[in-house]
N, C-alpha and C positions, 0 to 999 in steps of 0.2 A: 504494500499500499504506500507507505511513505509516513512522513511526520503528522499529517492531517488527514483524517477520515471524515467524510460527510455522509451520513446515513439517516434514514428515517427510523425513528424509534419511539416507543412509548414506555416509560418506566412505570410498571405497576409493582415490580419487585426489584430489589437490589442487593447486592453483596453487603453483608453486614461488616462494617468497618472493623469491628472488634476481632474478627477472624482472619482478616486479610493477611496480617503477618504470619500467622500460623500456617495458612494455606500456602503462602509463598515459600516458607521454610520447608514445607512438604513437597515442593516442586512445581506448584502452579505458577504460571507466568501471567501477570496482569499485563496484557499487551495493548490495551487502549482504555483511556479514561476521558471523562468529559473535561473540557477545559475549565468551565466555570465552577461546577459543583464538586469536581474531582470524584465522580462516580465511576465505578468499574463498568466498562462497555464491552470488553472483550477479554477472555481468558484462554489460555492454551496450555498443554503439556509439551515439554520438549520432545522432539522426534525419538530420542533414545528411550523414552519412557513409553511413548505411544505414537504410532505412525501418523495419526491425524486425529487430534482431539482439539476441538475448538468450541467455545461457547461464547454466544453473543447476545447482547441486549437489543440490538437493532433488528430490522426486518430486511434481510437480504432479498427476499422474494419480491419486494417492491421495485427493485432495480434490475430484475431479470426479465427477459423475454424469451420466447422459444428459440430465437436465433442468437441471442447473446445473454448467456447466463451470468449471474453475479459471480465474481471470482471465488467466493467461498464455495459455491455449488460446483463450479468446474474443478476446483482443487480437490474437493471431496470425491468427485467421480474419478479423477485421475489417481488418487490414492487408492481408491477401491480396485481399480483396474490393476494397479501395480501390485497390490496385495494378492489379487487373484492369480496374476501371472507368476508369482513367486511360490505359490502353494504347489505341493507335490501332486501327482495324479491321484494318489489314494486319498489325499485330503479333499481334493475336488469331488471325488466320487461319493465320499461320506456326506458331503454337505447337501 
């Protein structure tokens, strides 16, 4: 993305600030916050912990079209395809 992300969102829930340090110490990465209120907008786990773990407060579906998916959706699909390609034939058959 870059240093500034502009997304449509509606905060009904938010991360409790009392637990943010504990979550970060456990490996959760807070990768986006609001400029004014400093609310958590996006969290991730490092790739060495999970191949694709992202949580967002915004609505990426509002910036998607059938021809141009939001970067989160296209990234998720690419990660799923890569994971599928890495699985052994016996793992694929069991699924």
